[in-house]
C-alpha positions as CSV (number, residue, x, y, z in Angstrom):
1,M,39.7,-167.2,-61.3
2,E,43.0,-167.3,-63.1
3,K,44.4,-164.6,-60.7
4,I,43.4,-166.7,-57.7
5,R,45.0,-169.8,-59.2
6,T,48.2,-168.0,-60.2
7,E,48.7,-166.5,-56.8
8,L,48.1,-169.8,-55.0
9,Q,50.4,-171.7,-57.3
10,K,53.1,-169.0,-56.8
11,A,52.8,-169.4,-53.0
12,L,52.8,-173.2,-53.2
13,A,56.1,-173.0,-55.1
14,L,57.7,-171.4,-52.0
15,E,58.8,-173.6,-49.2
16,E,58.1,-170.9,-46.6
17,C,54.5,-170.6,-47.8
18,R,53.9,-174.3,-47.7
19,K,54.9,-174.3,-44.0
20,C,53.1,-171.0,-43.1
21,G,49.8,-170.7,-41.2
22,C,48.8,-167.9,-43.5
23,M,48.8,-170.3,-46.5
24,R,46.8,-172.9,-44.6
25,F,44.3,-170.3,-43.3
26,N,43.8,-168.7,-46.7
27,L,43.4,-172.0,-48.5
28,E,40.8,-173.1,-46.0
29,A,39.0,-169.7,-46.3
30,V,39.1,-169.9,-50.2
31,E,37.8,-173.5,-50.0
32,K,35.0,-172.5,-47.7
33,R,33.9,-169.6,-50.0
34,L,34.1,-171.5,-53.2
35,A,32.1,-174.4,-51.8
36,S,29.0,-172.2,-51.8
37,F,29.2,-171.4,-55.6
38,D,27.8,-173.8,-58.2
39,T,29.7,-172.8,-61.3
40,E,32.1,-174.8,-63.3
41,S,35.0,-172.4,-62.7
42,A,34.4,-172.4,-58.9
43,R,34.2,-176.2,-58.8
44,E,37.4,-176.5,-60.8
45,L,39.3,-174.1,-58.5
46,L,37.8,-175.8,-55.5
47,D,39.3,-179.1,-56.7
48,D,42.6,-177.4,-57.1
49,V,42.5,-175.8,-53.6
50,R,41.7,-179.2,-52.1
51,R,44.7,-180.7,-53.9
52,W,46.9,-177.8,-52.8
53,R,45.9,-178.2,-49.2
54,A,47.2,-181.8,-49.4
55,Q,50.6,-180.4,-50.5
56,L,51.1,-178.2,-47.4
57,E,53.9,-179.2,-45.1
58,P,53.5,-179.3,-41.3
59,E,53.0,-175.8,-40.1
60,E,56.1,-174.3,-38.6
61,Y,54.9,-170.7,-37.9
62,D,51.6,-168.8,-37.9
63,C,53.0,-166.0,-40.1
64,K,56.5,-164.8,-41.1
65,D,55.2,-161.2,-41.6
66,C,56.4,-161.2,-45.2
67,A,56.4,-157.8,-47.0
68,V,54.1,-159.3,-49.5
69,C,51.9,-162.2,-48.4
70,I,51.0,-164.2,-51.6
71,P,48.2,-166.2,-49.9
72,A,46.6,-162.9,-48.8
73,E,46.9,-161.6,-52.4
74,A,45.0,-164.7,-53.5
75,W,42.3,-164.0,-50.9
76,D,42.0,-160.4,-52.2
77,A,41.4,-161.9,-55.7
78,V,38.6,-164.2,-54.2
79,V,37.0,-161.1,-52.6
80,K,37.0,-159.4,-56.0
81,A,35.6,-162.5,-57.8
82,F,33.0,-163.3,-55.2
83,P,32.2,-160.0,-53.3
84,V,28.8,-161.1,-52.0
85,A,30.2,-164.2,-50.3
86,C,33.2,-162.7,-48.7
87,E,33.2,-160.7,-45.5
88,A,36.4,-162.0,-43.9
89,P,38.4,-165.2,-44.2
90,G,37.4,-168.0,-41.9
């Protein structure tokens, strides 16, 4: 959980991520997956994800094709933490 939280917080600190469709898409995917888990850590992270979604700026681009996509790194951490629930984002 901490890896997911760290990656998402790192992305939210970047203006380009807050305006990127990748960030929005990945936050929505993470929220959707976490909502199906009834653990305290999943609920806490879900609360954070919902708060972070509210911090996003109006989307300016779908993807900037960054060399390293931090929101995608967070999604990879979700897949590792919840492999049964994750087939693909969305």
